[in-house]
C-alpha positions in Angstrom: 0.1 0.0 0.4 1.3 3.6 -0.4 -0.3 7.6 0.1 1.7 8.7 -2.7 -0.7 10.2 -5.6 0.1 8.8 -8.3 0.2 5.7 -6.3 4.1 5.0 -6.8 5.9 3.7 -3.9 7.4 5.5 -1.0 10.5 6.2 -0.6 11.4 6.4 3.7 11.5 10.0 2.8 7.4 9.4 2.1 7.0 7.4 4.6 8.2 10.3 7.1 6.3 13.0 5.2 3.3 10.9 5.4 3.9 9.8 9.4 4.4 13.2 10.0 1.3 14.7 9.0 -1.1 12.2 10.0 0.5 12.3 13.4 -0.5 16.9 13.0 2.2 17.8 13.1 1.4 21.1 10.7 5.3 22.8 10.5 7.9 22.7 7.4 9.1 19.0 6.7 12.9 19.0 4.9 13.3 16.6 1.4 14.1 14.0 3.9 11.5 13.4 5.3 11.9 15.0 9.2 10.8 18.0 10.5 12.3 21.9 10.5 13.4 21.9 13.8 16.5 24.4 13.3 15.4 27.8 14.8 17.6 29.8 12.0 15.6 28.3 9.0 12.4 28.9 10.9 13.5 32.1 11.6 13.6 32.7 7.8 10.6 30.5 7.6 8.7 33.4 9.6 10.4 35.7 7.6 8.9 34.6 4.3 5.7 33.8 5.5 5.1 37.9 6.8 6.4 39.2 4.0 3.9 37.0 1.4 0.9 38.0 3.8 1.9 42.2 3.1 1.8 41.2 -0.3 -1.4 39.6 -0.7 -2.8 42.5 1.8 -0.9 45.4 -0.6 -2.8 43.0 -3.5 -5.8 43.3 -1.7 -6.5 46.4 -1.3 -5.3 48.0 -5.0 -7.9 45.4 -6.5 
């Protein structure tokens, strides 16, 4: 059985990814299927999310 959308066999990284998501984890996951816990990387993700939200708010204001 596979949980891949295309029916392909799960890799080890796929298994880790699906297991994390099914356990309720909603945070970032790296390409090896591991949760991202590095504070510097998480800070980068936060800045990108803030910039994206600001850009969307600007786009909505212009419409």
